[in-house]
C-alpha positions in Angstrom: 0.0 0.0 0.0 2.8 2.4 0.9 4.6 1.6 -2.4 1.4 2.3 -4.3 1.0 5.7 -2.6 4.6 6.5 -3.3 4.3 5.6 -7.0 1.1 7.7 -7.3 2.9 10.7 -5.6 5.8 10.4 -8.0 3.5 10.4 -11.0 1.5 13.4 -9.8 4.8 15.3 -9.0 6.2 14.7 -12.5 6.3 17.9 -14.6 3.7 18.4 -17.3 4.7 18.7 -21.0 4.2 22.5 -20.8 6.5 22.7 -17.7 9.2 20.6 -19.4 8.9 22.8 -22.5 9.3 26.0 -20.4 12.3 24.5 -18.6 13.9 23.6 -21.9 13.5 27.2 -23.1 14.7 28.9 -20.0 17.6 26.5 -19.4 18.6 26.7 -23.1 18.6 30.5 -22.9 20.6 30.6 -19.7 23.4 28.6 -21.3 24.4 31.6 -23.4 28.1 30.8 -23.1 27.4 27.5 -24.9 25.2 28.7 -27.8 27.2 31.8 -28.4 30.4 29.7 -28.6 28.7 27.2 -31.0 27.6 30.1 -33.2 31.1 31.6 -33.3 32.4 28.2 -34.2 29.9 28.0 -37.1 31.2 31.3 -38.4 34.8 30.1 -38.2 34.1 26.9 -40.0 32.0 28.6 -42.7 34.9 31.0 -43.6 37.8 28.7 -42.7 40.7 29.4 -45.0 39.3 32.8 -46.1 41.3 35.9 -45.7 38.4 38.3 -45.3 36.1 35.9 -43.6 32.6 37.3 -42.8 33.6 40.6 -44.3 32.9 39.0 -47.7 29.2 39.6 -46.8 30.0 43.3 -46.4 31.6 43.4 -49.9 28.8 41.4 -51.5 26.2 43.7 -50.0 28.1 46.7 -51.4 28.3 45.1 -54.9 24.6 44.3 -54.9 23.6 47.8 -53.8 25.8 49.4 -56.4 24.5 47.1 -59.1 20.8 47.5 -58.3 20.8 51.1 -57.0 21.3 53.1 -60.1 19.1 50.9 -62.3 16.1 50.6 -60.0 16.3 54.2 -59.0 15.6 55.1 -62.6 12.9 52.4 -62.9 11.1 53.8 -59.9 11.8 57.5 -60.8 13.6 58.1 -57.5 16.6 60.2 -56.6 19.6 58.0 -56.2 20.6 59.8 -53.1 17.3 58.7 -51.5 17.0 55.3 -53.1 20.4 53.9 -52.3 20.0 54.2 -48.5 16.4 52.9 -48.8 17.7 49.9 -50.8 20.8 49.3 -48.6 19.0 49.1 -45.3 16.1 47.1 -46.8 18.4 44.5 -48.3 20.5 44.1 -45.1 17.4 43.7 -43.0 15.9 41.3 -45.4 19.0 39.2 -45.5 18.9 38.9 -41.8 15.2 37.9 -41.7 15.4 35.5 -44.6 18.5 33.8 -43.1 16.7 33.3 -39.8 13.8 31.6 -41.7 15.9 29.5 -44.1 18.5 28.4 -41.5 15.7 27.8 -39.0 14.6 24.8 -41.0 18.0 23.2 -40.3 18.0 23.9 -36.5 17.7 20.3 -35.4 18.6 18.2 -38.5 22.1 19.9 -38.8 23.0 18.7 -35.3 21.5 15.2 -35.5 24.5 13.4 -34.0 24.7 15.8 -31.1 21.0 15.5 -30.2 21.1 11.8 -30.3 24.2 11.6 -28.0 24.2 14.6 -25.7 21.1 15.5 -23.5 21.0 19.2 -24.0 17.9 21.6 -24.0 16.6 21.6 -27.6 16.2 25.4 -27.5 20.0 25.8 -27.4 20.1 25.1 -31.1 17.5 27.8 -31.8 19.4 30.4 -29.8 22.5 29.3 -31.7 20.9 30.0 -35.0 19.7 33.4 -34.0 23.1 34.4 -32.5 24.9 33.2 -35.6 22.7 35.4 -37.8 23.2 38.4 -35.5 27.0 38.0 -36.0 26.5 38.0 -39.7 24.2 41.0 -39.4 26.9 42.8 -37.5 29.3 42.5 -40.4 26.7 43.5 -43.1 25.5 46.5 -41.1 28.9 48.2 -41.5 27.7 49.3 -45.0 24.8 51.4 -43.5 26.9 54.2 -41.9 29.0 54.4 -45.0 25.9 54.9 -47.2 24.3 57.4 -44.8 27.5 59.5 -44.7 28.0 59.5 -48.4 24.4 60.7 -49.1 24.2 62.9 -46.1 21.1 61.3 -44.6 20.2 63.0 -41.3 18.8 60.8 -38.6 17.3 61.8 -35.3 17.0 60.2 -31.9 14.3 57.9 -33.3 17.1 55.8 -34.8 17.6 54.3 -31.3 14.4 52.3 -31.9 16.3 50.2 -34.3 17.9 48.3 -31.4 14.6 47.0 -29.9 13.4 46.4 -33.5 16.3 44.0 -34.1 15.8 42.4 -30.7 12.1 41.7 -31.5 13.1 40.3 -35.0 15.6 38.1 -33.2 12.9 36.8 -30.8 10.8 36.0 -33.9 13.8 34.2 -35.3 13.9 32.0 -32.2 10.4 30.8 -32.4 10.7 30.3 -36.1 13.8 28.2 -35.6 12.0 26.0 -33.1 8.9 25.6 -35.1 10.4 25.2 -38.6 13.2 23.1 -37.2 10.7 20.6 -35.7 8.5 20.5 -38.8 11.5 20.1 -41.1 12.9 17.3 -38.9 9.6 15.5 -39.4 9.0 16.3 -43.0 12.3 16.8 -45.1 10.4 18.5 -47.9 9.8 21.6 -45.8 13.2 23.3 -46.2 13.1 23.7 -50.1 9.4 24.7 -49.8 10.3 27.4 -47.3 13.3 28.6 -49.4 11.1 29.0 -52.5 8.4 30.7 -50.5 10.8 33.2 -49.0 12.1 34.0 -52.5 8.5 34.8 -53.6 8.0 37.0 -50.5 11.1 39.0 -51.4 9.4 40.3 -54.6 6.1 41.0 -52.9 7.7 42.9 -50.0 8.8 46.5 -50.4 12.5 45.7 -50.0 13.8 47.1 -53.3 10.6 48.9 -54.4 8.9 51.7 -52.5 5.6 51.1 -50.8 4.2 54.2 -52.5 4.4 52.3 -55.8 1.2 50.4 -54.7 -0.8 53.7 -54.6 -4.2 53.1 -53.1 -3.3 49.4 -52.5 -0.8 50.3 -49.8 -3.2 48.9 -47.2 -2.4 45.4 -48.5 1.0 45.7 -46.9 -0.7 45.3 -43.5 -1.0 41.6 -44.4 2.7 41.2 -44.8 4.5 41.0 -41.4 7.9 40.9 -43.1 7.3 44.4 -44.4 6.6 45.5 -40.8 9.9 44.0 -39.7 11.8 45.8 -42.5 10.0 49.0 -42.0 10.7 49.4 -38.2 14.4 49.1 -39.0 14.6 51.1 -42.2 12.3 54.0 -41.5 14.2 55.5 -38.5 17.6 55.2 -40.3 16.4 57.1 -43.4 14.8 59.8 -41.3 11.1 59.0 -41.7 8.4 57.5 -39.4 7.5 53.9 -39.8 4.0 53.0 -41.1 1.5 53.4 -38.3 0.7 49.7 -38.1 4.3 48.3 -38.4 5.1 48.1 -34.7 1.7 46.7 -33.8 2.0 44.0 -36.6 5.5 43.0 -35.5 4.7 42.7 -31.8 1.4 40.9 -32.6 3.3 38.3 -34.7 5.8 37.9 -32.0 3.2 37.1 -29.3 1.1 34.9 -31.5 4.1 33.1 -33.0 5.6 32.3 -29.6 2.3 31.2 -28.2 1.6 28.8 -31.1 5.2 27.5 -31.1 5.2 26.9 -27.4 2.1 24.8 -27.7 3.6 22.8 -30.6 7.0 22.5 -28.7 5.3 21.2 -25.6 3.2 18.7 -27.6 6.0 17.3 -29.8 9.3 18.1 -28.0 9.9 14.5 -26.9 9.8 13.4 -30.5 12.6 15.6 -31.9 15.3 13.1 -31.1 13.4 10.4 -33.1 12.6 12.7 -36.0 16.1 13.8 -36.7 
């Protein structure tokens, strides 16, 4: 009888799936020394043997902006001095967002052997993906001050809002890495589908074309949260106010995305090791 009561007590005391998922997220985030070191190692391996290393991203961004800037400025009948900063910041922000989405699909499958051998919180790999892309962003963003100085773009104190904007985008990158990583581990067709979908979104999002080009159809942009993410970063840096709905859209997507991902993570977290 005593043994039965003890067994019942142990079962009732065992954490629920939601509690285990929450512990995974918090413990994973607290191990910042680990996922930051893993992200740095990823960067070193990616550019091993390269003289310039990640600064190739800075150079490629400069080349792309230079190649597209003059041509598209004429196509959209915009002054080059205004269009090039618009294009530069938009492209760099988009590269950050699209990399978070695309690489998020490989969050768990890329570390299959580690997951199956070492009992670590699964969220560590999501934070690793986000931090790796923040490092890449730090190299690409060096182009922005150069462009702003060359074209004498004046920015005000509102530019400080770029920091929380990037932080919120990074938070979105974390839930995307967990959600897409889990789905991609279960269904291996998801990564190429996501990659193609992101390419389509690039052309329907005002990254290289101005929102004003839609005319009375500008309201459609409220349906595109990726535009909101680009807008809250780009607008303060080119000296204009973001669209009224951009912050609301971005924060709403963050809350809804994390809520849905947490529920999915709590439900299927134990299956990740089998899926990979």
